[in-house]
ROMARTI-225810 format. One record per residue (C-alpha): residue in one letter; x, y, z. Coordinates in steps of 0.001 Angstrom, whole numbers. Layout:
N
REC   code        xx        yy        zz
REC      a         X         Y         Z
...
END
This chain:
176
REC   code        xx        yy        zz
REC      x    168840    169621      7879
REC      x    169799    171956     10709
REC      x    171330    174398      8240
REC      x    168085    174426      6270
REC      x    166089    175117      9437
REC      x    168429    177939     10443
REC      x    168257    179536      6997
REC      x    164462    179292      6972
REC      x    164210    180866     10404
REC      x    166596    183672      9526
REC      x    164806    184281      6210
REC      x    161408    184476      7909
REC      x    162808    186739     10596
REC      x    164357    189035      7968
REC      x    161087    189218      6030
REC      x    158966    189811      9107
REC      x    161269    192397     10641
REC      x    161785    194313      7407
REC      x    161627    198016      8351
REC      x    160000    198912      5018
REC      x    156938    196847      5925
REC      x    155656    199133      8709
REC      x    151983    198830      7773
REC      x    151548    195209      8782
REC      x    148589    194819     11170
REC      x    150192    191773     12840
REC      x    153021    192471     15287
REC      x    156203    190831     14060
REC      x    157089    189313     17452
REC      x    153926    187218     17503
REC      x    154957    185461     14283
REC      x    158582    184784     15155
REC      x    158094    183404     18634
REC      x    155980    180337     17642
REC      x    158273    179613     14714
REC      x    161396    179593     16848
REC      x    159615    177813     19675
REC      x    158824    174815     17501
REC      x    162522    174265     16822
REC      x    163662    174858     20378
REC      x    161374    172050     21578
REC      x    163733    169618     19854
REC      x    166648    170521     22122
REC      x    167165    168175     25061
REC      x    167855    171038     27443
REC      x    164188    171941     26953
REC      x    163078    168344     27501
REC      x    160167    168552     29911
REC      x    160213    165791     32469
REC      x    156573    165140     33154
REC      x    155890    161969     35130
REC      x    152373    162975     36168
REC      x    150422    160551     33988
REC      x    151195    157268     32286
REC      x    150999    158629     28749
REC      x    153542    161398     29400
REC      x    155848    158924     31156
REC      x    155552    156449     28263
REC      x    156421    159164     25723
REC      x    159425    160308     27749
REC      x    160709    156747     28194
REC      x    160342    156055     24469
REC      x    162127    159294     23571
REC      x    165052    158529     25896
REC      x    165269    154919     24719
REC      x    165448    156120     21137
REC      x    168126    158707     21958
REC      x    170224    156101     23750
REC      x    169939    153457     21023
REC      x    170273    155699     17958
REC      x    173319    157848     18699
REC      x    175139    156968     15490
REC      x    178118    155444     17317
REC      x    177616    151684     17314
REC      x    179471    150902     20537
REC      x    177542    153558     22463
REC      x    174270    152520     20816
REC      x    174714    149004     22128
REC      x    176026    149838     25589
REC      x    173841    152835     26444
REC      x    170764    151373     24769
REC      x    170945    148179     26811
REC      x    171713    150029     30051
REC      x    168839    152488     29577
REC      x    166481    149664     28610
REC      x    167332    147839     31845
REC      x    167202    150845     34204
REC      x    164860    153548     32894
REC      x    161658    152120     34377
REC      x    163090    152318     37887
REC      x    164366    155907     37561
REC      x    162847    158892     39282
REC      x    162977    162485     38027
REC      x    166567    163128     39211
REC      x    167752    159918     37570
REC      x    166109    160901     34309
REC      x    167742    164344     34470
REC      x    171113    162642     35018
REC      x    170443    160391     32016
REC      x    169566    163395     29828
REC      x    172822    165053     30923
REC      x    174789    161956     29807
REC      x    172877    161745     26520
REC      x    173780    165381     25774
REC      x    177519    164603     25773
REC      x    179183    164234     22370
REC      x    179846    160628     21290
REC      x    183675    160651     20989
REC      x    184111    162320     24385
REC      x    181616    160027     26109
REC      x    183244    156928     24624
REC      x    186735    157990     25751
REC      x    185494    158782     29257
REC      x    183466    155580     29615
REC      x    186307    153335     28458
REC      x    188954    155089     30543
REC      x    190981    156441     27637
REC      x    190691    159921     29133
REC      x    189668    161030     32607
REC      x    186136    162406     32719
REC      x    185559    165967     33927
REC      x    184145    166438     37423
REC      x    180682    167421     36221
REC      x    180170    164131     34425
REC      x    182228    161937     36777
REC      x    179806    162622     39641
REC      x    176751    161826     37492
REC      x    175128    158611     38834
REC      x    174179    157357     35354
REC      x    177694    157895     34012
REC      x    179184    156202     37090
REC      x    176948    153157     36690
REC      x    177617    152756     32941
REC      x    181354    153354     33442
REC      x    181492    150700     36187
REC      x    179657    148218     33967
REC      x    182040    148824     31053
REC      x    185172    148577     33184
REC      x    183934    145347     34817
REC      x    183283    143863     31374
REC      x    186725    144949     30182
REC      x    188334    143383     33263
REC      x    186449    140120     32690
REC      x    186935    139782     28945
REC      x    190136    141638     27989
REC      x    193676    141242     29234
REC      x    195146    144437     30727
REC      x    198105    144371     28333
REC      x    195719    144705     25371
REC      x    194369    148071     26567
REC      x    195830    151509     26017
REC      x    197003    153413     29049
REC      x    194931    156350     30233
REC      x    195472    159369     28044
REC      x    196296    157413     24886
REC      x    193889    156485     22109
REC      x    193067    152902     21411
REC      x    194682    151462     18318
REC      x    194240    148282     16370
REC      x    195768    145337     18150
REC      x    197616    144050     15109
REC      x    199766    145383     12335
REC      x    199336    144120      8791
REC      x    202506    145748      7536
REC      x    205097    144795     10174
REC      x    205143    141047     10624
REC      x    208439    140569     12278
REC      x    210155    140965     15590
REC      x    208825    144554     15900
REC      x    205185    143526     15665
REC      x    203076    143650     18838
REC      x    202770    140529     20969
REC      x    199194    141308     21969
REC      x    196847    144236     21609
REC      x    197973    147844     21875
REC      x    201661    147304     22511
END
């Protein structure tokens, strides 16, 4: 879909900026700007945080809830969706900006940082939303999973069993 949008935009721009079409009464910049502006509104970096009235706040909350629950990575959908659902109504503008920053991170990186597989970079580690979600995940892991079943920091998680080696070399528990 994004490729189609990009090709449409570049095609329109090429047609409108064609140097052979000098007699057009409409300036070419006035046509391109609205076209490109409609696509740039979809980017989260341009997400306007308007908490002035209830309708704008409701739309923003719904948009962020959707983004947190429909990431396409089931584990993150469940964890982030529930966390955002529980906390978004008590957030102020800085909290919402921190949430948008976390939602802009790519799924595989965010999952590795939240679960402790890799250390998070400083910019995200100091984010209050990331810190809260990370603490919740690590507390749940400590409560429900034995430490010997987890991978050490810097190593990917693997399946905790091996269907092919069923002998003395097979793991005792988890990621050994």
